C-alpha positions in Angstrom: 0.2 11.0 -14.5 1.6 11.0 -11.0 3.3 7.8 -9.9 3.8 8.6 -6.2 1.7 8.7 -3.1 1.4 12.5 -3.2 -0.4 14.6 -5.8 1.4 17.2 -7.9 1.0 20.8 -7.0 -1.6 22.9 -8.8 -4.6 20.6 -8.2 -7.3 21.4 -5.8 -9.6 18.4 -6.0 -9.2 14.7 -6.0 -11.9 12.6 -7.7 -12.9 9.1 -6.7 -14.7 7.3 -9.6 -16.0 3.7 -9.7 -16.5 2.2 -6.2 -19.2 -0.1 -4.9 -21.6 -0.4 -2.0 -23.9 -3.1 -0.6 -26.2 -2.3 -3.5 -23.8 -4.1 -5.9 -24.5 -7.7 -6.8 -21.1 -9.5 -7.2 -21.7 -12.8 -9.0 -20.4 -16.1 -7.7 -20.2 -17.7 -11.1 -16.4 -17.0 -11.2 -16.1 -20.0 -8.9 -16.7 -22.3 -11.9 -13.6 -20.9 -13.7 -11.6 -21.0 -10.5 -12.6 -24.6 -9.8 -11.0 -25.6 -13.2 -7.6 -24.6 -11.8 -8.0 -25.6 -8.1 -8.6 -29.2 -7.4 -9.9 -28.9 -3.8 -12.3 -26.2 -4.9 -13.6 -28.4 -7.7 -14.4 -31.1 -5.1 -16.1 -28.6 -2.8 -18.2 -27.3 -5.7 -19.4 -30.9 -6.4 -20.3 -31.4 -2.7 -22.2 -28.1 -2.7 -24.3 -29.2 -5.7 -25.1 -32.5 -3.9 -26.1 -30.6 -0.8 -28.3 -28.2 -2.7 -30.1 -31.0 -4.7 -30.7 -32.8 -1.5 -32.5 -29.8 0.0 -35.1 -28.8 -2.6 -34.5 -31.1 -5.7 -33.3 -28.3 -8.0 -29.7 -27.9 -9.2 -27.3 -25.4 -7.9 -26.5 -22.6 -10.4 -24.0 -20.2 -9.2 -24.8 -17.8 -12.0 -27.9 -17.0 -9.9 -25.9 -16.5 -6.7 -24.1 -13.3 -5.6 -22.5 -11.6 -2.6 -22.7 -7.9 -1.7 -19.9 -5.6 -0.5 -19.9 -4.7 3.2 -20.1 -0.9 3.0 -23.4 1.0 3.0 -23.7 4.2 0.8 -22.8 6.7 3.4 -19.9 4.6 4.7 -18.5 4.2 1.2 -18.9 7.9 0.4 -17.2 8.9 3.7 -14.4 6.4 3.2 -13.5 7.9 -0.2 -14.0 11.5 0.8 -11.8 11.2 4.0 -9.1 9.4 2.1 -8.8 12.3 -0.4 -9.1 15.1 2.2 -7.0 13.7 5.0 -4.2 11.9 3.1 -3.8 14.3 0.2 -5.2 17.6 1.5 -7.5 18.0 -1.5 -11.2 18.7 -1.8 -13.0 15.5 -2.7 -15.6 14.6 -5.3 -17.0 11.0 -5.0 -19.0 9.1 -7.6 -20.4 5.8 -6.4 -21.1 3.3 -9.2 -22.8 0.1 -8.2 -23.5 -2.6 -10.7 -26.7 -1.8 -12.5 -28.1 0.0 -9.5 -28.5 3.7 -8.6 -30.0 3.4 -5.1 -26.8 4.4 -3.3 -26.4 7.9 -4.8 -30.2 8.5 -4.8 -30.4 7.7 -1.1 -27.3 9.9 -0.3 -28.7 13.0 -2.0 -31.3 13.4 0.7 -28.5 14.2 3.1 -27.3 17.8 3.3 -23.6 17.0 3.0 -24.3 14.7 0.1 -26.8 16.8 -1.9 -24.3 17.2 -4.8 -23.4 13.6 -5.1 -23.7 12.6 -8.7 -26.3 9.9 -9.7 -24.0 7.3 -11.3 -24.0 3.6 -12.2 -21.8 0.9 -13.7 -23.9 -0.2 -16.6 -23.6 -3.8 -18.0 -23.7 -3.7 -21.8 -23.9 -7.2 -23.5 -22.0 -7.2 -26.8 -21.9 -10.4 -28.9 -20.1 -13.1 -27.0 -18.9 -10.8 -24.2 -20.1 -7.8 -22.2 -18.7 -4.4 -21.2 -19.1 -2.2 -18.1 -19.6 1.5 -18.7 -19.4 4.0 -15.9 -22.2 6.5 -16.4 -21.6 9.4 -14.1 -23.9 12.3 -13.2 -27.2 11.3 -14.8 -29.7 14.2 -14.6 -31.4 13.6 -11.2 -34.9 14.5 -12.5 -34.6 11.8 -15.1 -32.5 9.3 -13.2 -35.2 6.7 -12.5 -36.6 6.6 -16.0 -33.1 6.6 -17.5 -32.0 3.7 -15.2 -35.1 1.7 -16.1 -34.2 2.0 -19.7 -30.6 0.9 -19.0 -32.0 -2.2 -17.2 -34.2 -3.1 -20.1 -31.2 -2.9 -22.5 -29.1 -5.1 -20.3 -31.8 -7.7 -20.1 -32.7 -7.5 -23.8 -29.8 -5.9 -25.7 -30.2 -4.5 -29.1 -27.2 -2.7 -30.6 -29.3 0.0 -32.2 -31.1 0.8 -29.0 -27.9 0.7 -27.0 -26.4 3.2 -29.4 -29.4 5.5 -29.2 -29.2 5.3 -25.4 -25.6 6.3 -25.4 -26.3 9.2 -27.7 -29.1 10.4 -25.4 -26.9 10.1 -22.3 -24.0 11.9 -24.0 -26.3 14.7 -25.2 -26.3 16.0 -21.6 -23.0 18.0 -21.2 -22.9 17.2 -17.5 -22.8 13.4 -18.0 -19.5 11.5 -18.2 -19.3 8.0 -19.9 -16.2 5.9 -19.1 -15.2 2.5 -20.5 -14.4 0.6 -17.3 -11.7 -2.1 -17.3 -12.0 -2.3 -21.1 -9.3 -5.0 -21.4 -10.7 -7.4 -18.8 -12.0 -10.5 -20.4 -14.5 -11.1 -17.6 -16.7 -13.4 -19.6 -13.8 -15.7 -20.5 -13.8 -15.6 -24.4 -10.1 -14.9 -24.6 -8.5 -11.6 -24.0 -7.4 -11.0 -27.6 -11.0 -11.5 -28.9 -12.4 -9.4 -26.0 -10.0 -6.5 -26.7 -10.8 -6.7 -30.4 -14.6 -6.4 -29.6 -13.9 -3.6 -27.1 -12.0 -1.6 -29.7 -14.8 -2.2 -32.1 -17.4 -1.0 -29.6 -15.3 2.1 -28.7 -14.8 3.0 -32.4 -18.5 2.6 -33.2 -19.5 4.8 -30.2 -16.5 7.2 -30.4 -18.6 10.4 -29.8 -20.5 8.9 -26.8 -17.8 7.3 -24.7 -15.7 10.1 -23.3 -12.8 8.2 -21.6 -11.1 4.9 -21.0 -10.4 3.7 -17.4 -7.2 2.7 -15.6 -8.6 0.3 -13.0 -7.3 0.0 -9.5 -8.1 -3.7 -9.1 -6.7 -4.9 -12.4 -3.1 -5.7 -13.1 -0.9 -3.1 -14.7 -0.2 -5.4 -17.7 -4.0 -5.3 -18.4 -4.2 -1.5 -17.7 -1.4 -1.0 -20.3 -3.7 -2.6 -22.9 -6.5 -0.2 -21.9 -4.0 2.7 -22.1 -2.9 1.8 -25.6 -6.6 1.5 -26.6 -7.2 5.0 -25.3 -4.2 6.3 -27.2 -5.2 4.6 -30.5 -8.7 6.0 -30.2 -7.4 9.5 -29.0 -9.4 9.3 -25.8 -8.3 10.6 -22.4 -7.7 8.1 -19.6 -9.3 8.5 -16.1 -8.8 6.6 -12.9 -11.3 4.2 -11.5 -10.4 2.5 -8.2 -13.1 -0.2 -8.3 -13.2 -0.5 -4.5 -15.4 -3.3 -3.2 -14.3 -3.7 0.4 -12.7 -1.1 2.7 -9.4 -0.1 1.1 -10.0 3.3 -0.5 -9.6 3.7 -4.2 -5.9 3.3 -5.1 -6.2 5.3 -8.4 -7.6 8.8 -8.3 -8.2 11.7 -10.7 -6.7 15.1 -10.1 -8.4 18.3 -11.2 -8.7 22.0 -10.8 -12.5 21.7 -10.9 -14.5 22.8 -8.0 -17.6 20.6 -8.7 -18.4 17.4 -10.6 -19.9 19.1 -13.8 -16.6 21.1 -14.1 -14.6 17.9 -13.9 -16.9 16.3 -16.5 -16.3 19.3 -18.8 -12.5 18.9 -18.5 -12.5 15.2 -19.3 -15.0 15.6 -22.2 -12.6 18.3 -23.5 -9.8 15.7 -23.5 -7.9 16.7 -20.4 -7.2 14.4 -17.4 -4.6 13.7 -14.7 -4.3 10.5 -12.8 -2.7 9.8 -9.4 -1.4 6.3 -8.8 -1.0 5.8 -5.1 1.6 3.6 -3.5 -1.1 1.1 -2.5 -1.6 0.2 -6.2 2.1 -0.5 -6.5 1.8 -3.3 -3.9 1.4 -6.9 -5.1 -2.2 -7.3 -6.4 -2.7 -10.8 -5.0 -2.1 -9.5 -1.5 -4.4 -6.5 -2.0 -7.1 -8.9 -3.2 -6.6 -11.2 -0.1 -7.1 -8.1 2.1 -10.3 -7.3 0.2 -11.6 -10.9 0.7 -10.6 -10.7 4.4 -12.6 -7.5 4.9 -15.6 -8.9 3.0 -15.7 -12.0 5.3 -15.6 -10.0 8.5 -18.6 -9.5 10.8 -20.0 -5.9 10.9 -22.1 -5.1 13.9 -23.2 -1.8 12.4 -23.9 -3.0 8.9 -26.4 -0.6 7.2 -28.9 -3.4 6.4 -28.2 -5.5 9.5 -26.4 -8.1 7.5 -23.9 -8.6 10.2 -22.3 -11.9 9.2 -20.7 -12.6 5.8 -23.2 -15.4 5.2 -26.1 -12.8 5.5 -24.6 -11.1 2.5 -24.7 -14.1 0.0 -28.0 -14.5 -2.0 -29.6 -16.8 -4.5 -32.5 -16.3 -7.0 -34.7 -19.4 -6.7 -36.7 -21.1 -9.4 -39.8 -19.2 -8.3 -38.0 -15.9 -8.9 -37.7 -15.0 -5.2 -34.3 -13.9 -3.8 -33.3 -15.7 -0.6 -30.2 -15.9 1.5 -28.2 -18.8 0.2 -27.8 -20.2 3.7 -31.6 -20.4 4.0 -31.6 -23.1 1.3 -29.0 -25.3 3.0 -29.5 -24.4 6.6 -27.9 -27.5 8.1 -24.4 -26.4 7.2 -22.4 -24.0 5.2 -22.3 -25.1 1.5 -19.0 -26.9 0.8 -17.8 -24.3 -1.7 -18.2 -21.4 0.7 -16.8 -23.6 3.5 -13.7 -24.1 1.4 -13.3 -20.4 0.7 -14.0 -19.3 4.3 -11.5 -21.9 5.6 -8.8 -20.7 3.2 -9.3 -17.1 4.2 -9.5 -18.0 7.9 -6.0 -19.3 7.6 -4.9 -16.1 6.1 -6.7 -14.1 8.8 -4.9 -15.9 11.6 -2.2 -13.9 13.3 0.5 -16.4 12.4 -0.1 -15.7 8.7 -1.6 -12.2 8.6 1.4 -10.6 10.2 3.9 -12.0 7.7 1.5 -10.9 4.9 1.5 -7.4 6.2 5.3 -7.6 6.3 5.4 -8.9 2.8 3.3 -5.9 1.6 6.0 -3.6 3.0 9.1 -5.4 1.7 8.1 -7.1 -1.6 9.1 -5.1 -4.8 6.4 -2.8 -5.9 5.1 -3.0 -9.5 7.2 -1.3 -12.1 4.7 0.9 -13.8 6.1 1.3 -17.3 4.1 2.1 -20.4 
């Protein structure tokens, strides 16, 4: 593993795994957990619920609401490619993995410069009281739609035997790579010790099908160390997954001598991997997340779908099953919860605060990356 901002000699290709486009649905349900710790946000959430009920009589349920990242498929692919080529002088391989959606790579493959982009997805796998995310990279293009439809069915109605059979079928293709993404992240909130116990159990049960464990560019190093130990205990290689959602390129990359994605897959499945940790990852994670939020809340005049304002990129699935922009349901004013978040970030975006933040990013001690 390289710990600096420059790759070691001998590699010809940098690989960007695990990044998102506007096709990903990022749930707003995390606001419930956040409100338990932040009093003003809790009050804003209660006001939002009152606003929503006053509009159509139903109750606000943020588990049915989501936002989408700002980058379109080609913008996201270009962002990752240029970062690798221009900063590191390496050839680039980019695998986009939206949450339970393959539209981005499928759309890109019609472009000549993107014809070899792998069809990949971040698959949500429910498992007992928690769930896992698996990066499934380079699905056979001719079977991509039918394969994806089966993945969707298993997410909606999970059966362990069927999930195991699906993983075996995916792994039977030597060109497909299956990565356990942010395996130590207790995203569902059951307690990290219990989540890691179940993740280890899942990896052990599917040892032959899951080829690598991810170091994640948007998770703290303390958590990544747990994933690292899990990989060591299970004798699995680690790979980098940046998990980019906004416009900062992936901060963790894979280095390889491979000239194409199937060759890279062959190396990882053979147990060989090298990871580059860029200097950006070593910066304070809280400040990096603030930057990501700031980029998400900006206006984009050239947004690929025309969703120029941030409020155009927040959606809600109504009782009738129809997906509508959240703002359409409370058109008189911004829901109090979102108003609170936007107000907080607006302060950060102000020049009086953003300049000191940029300074802090340059002078604060960087993470000590010790195993």
